[in-house]
C-alpha positions in Angstrom: 15.4 -8.4 -9.1 13.4 -7.8 -6.4 10.3 -9.7 -6.3 7.2 -8.0 -4.2 4.0 -10.0 -2.2 1.1 -8.0 -1.3 -0.8 -10.0 1.8 -3.7 -8.2 3.7 -6.6 -7.6 1.7 -10.4 -8.7 2.4 -13.6 -7.6 3.1 -14.6 -4.8 5.6 -17.5 -2.7 6.7 -17.5 0.8 6.1 -15.9 2.6 9.2 -13.5 -0.2 9.9 -9.2 -0.7 9.4 -7.1 -2.9 7.2 -3.4 -3.4 7.0 -1.5 -4.3 4.2 1.9 -6.0 3.8 4.5 -5.7 0.9 7.5 -7.9 1.4 10.4 -7.6 -0.9 12.4 -10.9 -1.6 15.5 -9.1 -0.6 16.9 -5.7 0.7 16.1 -2.6 -0.9 18.1 -0.1 -1.8 18.5 3.1 -0.1 18.1 4.9 -2.7 14.5 3.8 -3.8 11.2 4.6 -2.2 8.3 2.3 -1.9 4.7 3.5 -2.4 1.3 1.7 -2.2 -1.4 2.3 -5.4 -4.5 1.0 -5.6 -6.8 0.5 -9.1 -10.6 0.5 -8.9 -12.8 -1.4 -11.3 -13.0 0.7 -14.6 -10.3 2.9 -13.1 -6.7 3.8 -13.7 -4.4 2.9 -11.3 -3.6 5.9 -8.8 -1.1 6.7 -6.5 -2.4 6.4 -2.6 1.0 6.4 -0.2 5.1 6.7 -0.6 7.8 6.4 2.0 11.3 6.9 1.7 13.4 3.7 1.9 16.4 6.0 3.1 15.1 8.9 5.4 11.2 7.9 5.7 9.8 10.6 4.2 5.9 10.2 3.7 3.0 11.3 1.3 -0.2 10.7 0.7 -3.2 11.3 -1.7 -5.3 13.6 -0.4 -8.0 11.0 -0.1 -6.2 9.1 2.3 -4.9 11.8 4.3 -5.4 11.1 8.0 -6.9 7.7 7.2 -3.8 6.1 6.0 -0.6 5.0 7.3 2.4 3.8 5.3 5.1 2.4 7.4 8.1 0.0 7.4 10.1 -2.7 8.9 13.6 -2.5 7.5 14.8 -5.9 8.9 12.3 -7.4 7.7 11.9 -5.8 4.3 8.3 -5.1 4.7 6.0 -2.2 3.9 2.8 -1.8 5.3 -0.5 0.5 5.0 -2.6 0.9 7.9 -6.0 1.8 6.5 -8.6 3.3 9.2 -12.0 4.9 8.7 -12.3 2.9 5.2 -14.8 4.0 2.8 -16.4 1.9 0.2 -15.0 4.6 -2.5 -11.6 3.1 -1.3 -12.3 -0.5 -2.6 -10.1 -1.5 -4.9 -6.9 -3.9 -5.8 -3.5 -2.4 -3.9 -0.4 -2.5 -5.4 3.0 -1.5 -3.9 5.9 -0.8 -6.2 9.1 0.0 -5.9 12.1 0.7 -8.8 9.2 0.2 -11.4 8.5 -3.4 -10.0 5.1 -4.5 -9.0 3.4 -6.7 -6.9 0.5 -8.9 -7.8 -1.8 -6.7 -5.7 -4.3 -7.7 -2.9 -8.0 -7.1 -3.1 -9.8 -4.3 -0.6 -13.2 -4.5 -0.9 -15.3 -1.9 1.8 -19.2 -2.7 1.9 -21.7 -3.4 4.3 
């Protein structure tokens, strides 16, 4: 079973940027998509973005469209989430997912 490890979270001021990484322990099947989700305190986990591993198709939640970009490095079995123009409401633990497997999450805090 694949293992996923997220990194890149931290504390950033509103309007700032962060890039999250999700490294997979092995090559991801071309039939899987990889996605980012987030969970804020007291809220349910929600979809952020997903990327088709084979075709590179991307989909975003309306709340992050135009600010976040999901991308991949096939050679490194890694998916990235570039987050720009961050807002306090983006504060959450961010998780990556593929094939039903979740990483441990990385905390993103947007605050002045």
